[in-house]
N, C-alpha and C positions, 0 to 999 in steps of 0.2 A: 895678449891682454884681453882682447874682446871675448875669446873663448872662456877665459877665467871669469870675467864679469858675468857672462851669460850663465855659466855654471853656478856662480854664487846667487844670481837672481832666481834661477830655477830651484836652487836648494831651499830658498825661502818661500818661493811662490807655490811649490807643490803642496807643502803642509797647509798653507792658507787656503788653497783651492780645495784640498781635501776636507778641511773644516767647514768651508762654505758649502761643499757638496752634501756633507752630513746634515748641516743645518737645513738646507733646502729639502732634502729627503724627509727629515723628521717633520718639517713644517707641512709638507704635502700629505704625509701620513696622518697628521693630526687633523688637517682639514677634511681628509677623506673619512676619518672616523666621525667627525662632527656631522658631516653630510649624511652618513649612514644613520646616525642617531636621529636626525631630523626626519629622514625618510621613514624610519621605523615608527616614529611618533605619528606621522601622517597616515601610514598604512593602518595603524591601530586606532586611528581616530582620536588620539590623545593630543589635540592641538589647542584645547581650551584651558588656559591657565586658571587655577582655582583661586588665586589670590592676586594681590597687588603684584604687578610684573613689569619688566622693562620693555620699552620700545627703543629701537636704535635708529638715530638719524644717519643714514649712509653717507650723507655729504660731509658730516662732521667726523665720523668714525675713521680712525687711522689704523685700526687693526692691531693695537698694542697688546691686546689679550689681557690687560690688567683686570678687566671686568670678569673674564673667564676664570682667572686665578682667585679673584675675590669671592666668587659665588660659592657658598657653602654646600649647595646641592647639585653643582655641576649642570646647571640648566642652560648655560650659555656656551657657545662655541664660535669658532672663526670659520667662515665659509666665504670663499672668494675675497679674502682679505678684509672682511667686515664682520663685526660681532653680530651673532644671530641667536635668538632664543630657540635652541635646538631641541629642548626637552621641556616643553611648557607645563606638562602635568606635574612635574616635581618642583616647580618654582613656588617658594613659600613667601615671596614678597619681603625678603629680608632687607633689601635696599642697599646692601654692601656694594653691588655692582655700580650703582649710580655714583656713590662716593668715590669709587676707585677710578672712574673714567677720567683721564687727564684732559680731555677736550670737551667735556660736558655734552657728550653725544647721546647719553641715556636719559630717558624720562620714565618715571614710574607712573603707570596708569592702572585704572580699574577696568575689568571687563574687556570685551572684544566687540568687533562689529556684529557678531552673531549673538553674543550673550553678555548683557550688562550685569555688573556686580556692584552692589552698594555695600562696601565694607570700609572700615576705618583705615586711614593711612598711618603707617607707623615708621619710626626710624629704625636704623640697624639694631638698636637696643630694645626695640618693640615699645618705645614710648610714643604716645599719640601727640597730636598738635597741642593738647592740653598738658602742660608740664605736670608730672607726677602721676599721670594715668597711663597705665601700660596695658597691652593686649597680647594674649597668647592663645594659640589653639584655634578652634573652629571659628570663633568670631572673626579672627583675622584671616579666614579663608583656608585654614589648614586643619583638616580633621584627621589626618593620619596619626596614629597613636605615637609612633616613634618621633615624628617631627613636632607634634604638639607638646610632647614631654620635653623635648630639647628646647623649644621656645619658652616653656615655663621656667626651665632652669636658667636660660640665658637672661630672661627678663628679670628674674629675682637677683641674679648677680649684678645687674645694672642698678637695681633698687638698693642693693646693699652698699653701692658706691655713692649714693646720694648723701648730701650733707645732713647732719642731724637737724631736727626741728623740735618745736615745743609740743608736738602731737604726742599723745600717750602711746600710740602704736606706730610701728615702722610701716606696716603694710596690711591692707585688707585684701585677701584673695577671694575672688568671687567665682565659685564653681569647683566641684570636687571630681572633675573628669581627669583625663591623662595629664593635661597641662597644669591643672590646679593641684593635683597630688604631687607632681614633680616640683612645682613651685613651693608647696608647703614643706617638702623635704629639704629643699634648698634654703628655705627660711630657717629651718632648724640648723642646717649646716653653717649658715652665716650668723647664727645666734641673734636673729631678728625678733622683735616683738610683733607677733602676727595674729591675725584672726582669719580662719578659713571657713567660709560659709557656703552652704549648699541648699538650694531650694527644694530638692527632693528628700525623701526619707532615707536614702542610701547613696553610697558613693558610686562613681563610675561614669557619670555624665551620660553621653549618648550611648556608650557601651552597655549601660544598664538596660537600655531598651532594645538591644540587639535580639534577634530571634535565638531560641535555644540552640546551643551547640554551634553557633556561627563561629567560624575562625576569625579571631579578633586581632591577631598580631602575627606577622610573619618575619619581622626583622628585629635584631637585638636593639635594646634601648639602654642608655646610660642614665641611671637615676642617682641623684644626690643621696648620700648616707648609705644607700643600698649597693651602688656600684653597677657593673655591667650585668644586665639581665639577658641571657642568651636563649630566648625563645625562638624556635623555628616556626612552629604552628601551635597555637593555643586557642582553646574554645573560650567563648564568653564566660562560661562558668568558672573555668580554671583561672582566667585573668582576674575576674572579680574576687575570687578567693585569695589569689596572690596579693592583690592590693589590700584586701582586708587584713591579711596577715602582716603586711608591711606597716600599715597604719597602726596596728596593735603593738608591734614590736618597737616601732620608732616613737610611739606615743604622740603621734600627730593628732592634734586637736581639731575636730571638725564640728561646726554648729549646723546640724541638719534641720530641715524644714524652716530655713532662715532665708527668705527670698529678698534680694535687693530691690528697693523701690526707687531710689534716686541717689544722686551724688551731688553735693554742693561744695563750693569752695569754702575753706575755713582757714583760720590762722594756722600757719605751719603745715598746711596740706589740704586734706579733703575730709568731708563728713559724709559717711555712707549710712543712709537710712534704710533699715530692713523691716520685715514684718515683726521682728522680735525687739529690736533696739536700735541705737545709733552708735556707730563707731567713728572715731576720729583718728586718722592716720596721715602720715606724710605722703604715702603713695597708695595707689589702688591698682591691683592687677585683675583685669577682667579676663577670666579663663572660662567663659561660658560658651555654650553651643549656640548655633543658629537654628536649631530644630526644636527648641523648647515650645514654640507655638507652631504647630503644623500648618502648612499652606493648604487651604481648602479649595475645592473646585468651584464653589459658588453656583451650584446647580440644584434644581428641585430634587428633593428626596435625599439630599446629603445628610439630613438629620436622622435618617433611619438607623436603628441599632446595628444593622449589618455592615455599616460603613465604619472602618477603623483606619488609624493613621500610623500604627506600628504593628509589626508582626512579632508576637512574643512566642507563640507555640504553633509551628506549622501543623502538628499532629491534629489540631482541632478542625482542620480543613479536609480531613479524609472524606472522600466521597462527595465533596461539595463542588459547585461551579463557581469559580473565583475569578474576579477581574482585578488585576493589579494595574494601577495607573502611575506612570512615571517613566523617566528615561535615564536615571542615574544608577549607580551601583546598588543602592538600597532597593530600588524597584526590581532590578534584575535578580538580585539575591533572594528577595521575597518570592518572586515568581518561581525561581528554581527550587526553593525550599518547599513550596506548596506542591509543585509538580512531582516531587518525590513521594507524596502521600498516595496510598492506594486509592484508585478510582477517582482521584481528583482531576477535574477538568479546568485548566488554567489558561487565561487569556491575558497577555501583557499589552496594554494600550499606551502608546506614546504619540504625542502630537508632532514630533519631528520626523524627518525622513530617514534617519539612521541613528543608532546609538553611538554618539561620538564622545561621550564623557565617562565611559566605563573602563575598568582595568582590563588589561589583556587577558588575564585568567578568567574573568567573568565573561568576556566576549567568547572565549573558547568554550566555556561551559554552556553558554546560551546557544551557540551554533550546534554543539553536540546534541543538546536537548531538542532543538528544532529538527535535526536529522532523525532523531529517534521518535519524533512526534509526541513528545511528552507535554508540549504546550503549544499555544498559538501566539503569534505576535501580530498586532494590528498597528501599523505605522500611519502617520498622517491622520490621526484620529483624535477626537475630542468628545468627552462625555457631555451629553446635553441634559439627561434626566436619569434618575435612579428610581426604579420601581421596586416593589416588594419581591418580585420574582423575575425581574428583567432589567436590562440596561439599554438606554437609548443613546447612541452616539453617532457622530458623523465621521465618515472616513472618505477623504479626498472628495468632499462635497456630496457624498451619498449617504442617506439615512440608513442606519443599521440597527436592528434589534437583536439582543443577545440574551438568552436565558441565564439567570444569575441568582446565586444564593448569598454571595459575600463580595464586598468591595474593600480592597486595601489600597489606600492612597499614599503614595510615596513621592510626593511632589516637592520635597524640601520643606523649609520652614520660613516663617515670617521673622525677619531680623528684629530683635529687641532694640528699642531706641533708648539711648542714654543721653541725658542732658546734664550739663554742669552749670549751675547758676553762678 
């Protein structure tokens, strides 16, 4: 009898142990994969979240992985049984992880100990703390074209679900960049009464100010009305031409040279005052960039004509002595583009100790350019004065003078402030 009972127990136990073994093995493999992702981010210097992002209280976290499953960008992982932000650079501040945590172990925060960021907080539907005002794209910390477009689409889907109001418009979309265009197409798809305004004379947002032939998108993007756009690599000019064709074929209406000045609360929604007129809508989607007003250096000589804040045509710097100031992707890309010009002598100045906020591909290109001596990099440096034919800066406490013809400042932008009365 004992042998029979033992056999019966073993018959049931072995499958259970096998299932448990498979579970443990998969769990360990997932944790190892998440650990590798975090290590790769650290090695690449991509540890600074660009947007609102989660911090995890390890004392509260129970490792349920619900936050990992909820994250649309796969920015979270489980390491040592606790949730961890394993891929900070891809986090878009969606907020779904906070809502999914069953023990409230996640808090959404701005910036880091090293780099503070002053951006609006949004819900998982991209609505701000002011009901009816939504944010998508670069203003919310995400300038990547694919993700900005997706945010515009998701935000408009949330606006379409809002209750009707007495306002004559359903939504005012501010900005005709990637997020704004996607939002406008989504407004057409949802048959919303909309107005899309753009302060520039052309569409494209920050992309419009990219250097000539810059690769602008390397991932497929899903656009309302249009469908899946399967670009692998596309230049700025090709992307702008594609958008212009989409706008023409979809008959998306855009009011150009129409800059928003303020938003006020109004019956049934909000009143948006622009340089042209006033719009009354139940919702407002801010799809504007953070670079509209370039951040200046605040040093003597910055008013000289040779100082610019955007690189439009690298060819004009042929045979010139150029200083590029900044430590992000825009600065590195500008320096590399200028360094490709014949007889150009390029110096890239950054106040930090290392470039820790650039894409892996740009890091590889920069290292290759340094090996080939196509440009110089000056770290721990700050410009103190700009002269007609020279630059005065301090490097690690030492005064340095550098012959110079042109200065390209790529230090980011001053965030536009929006107030709702």
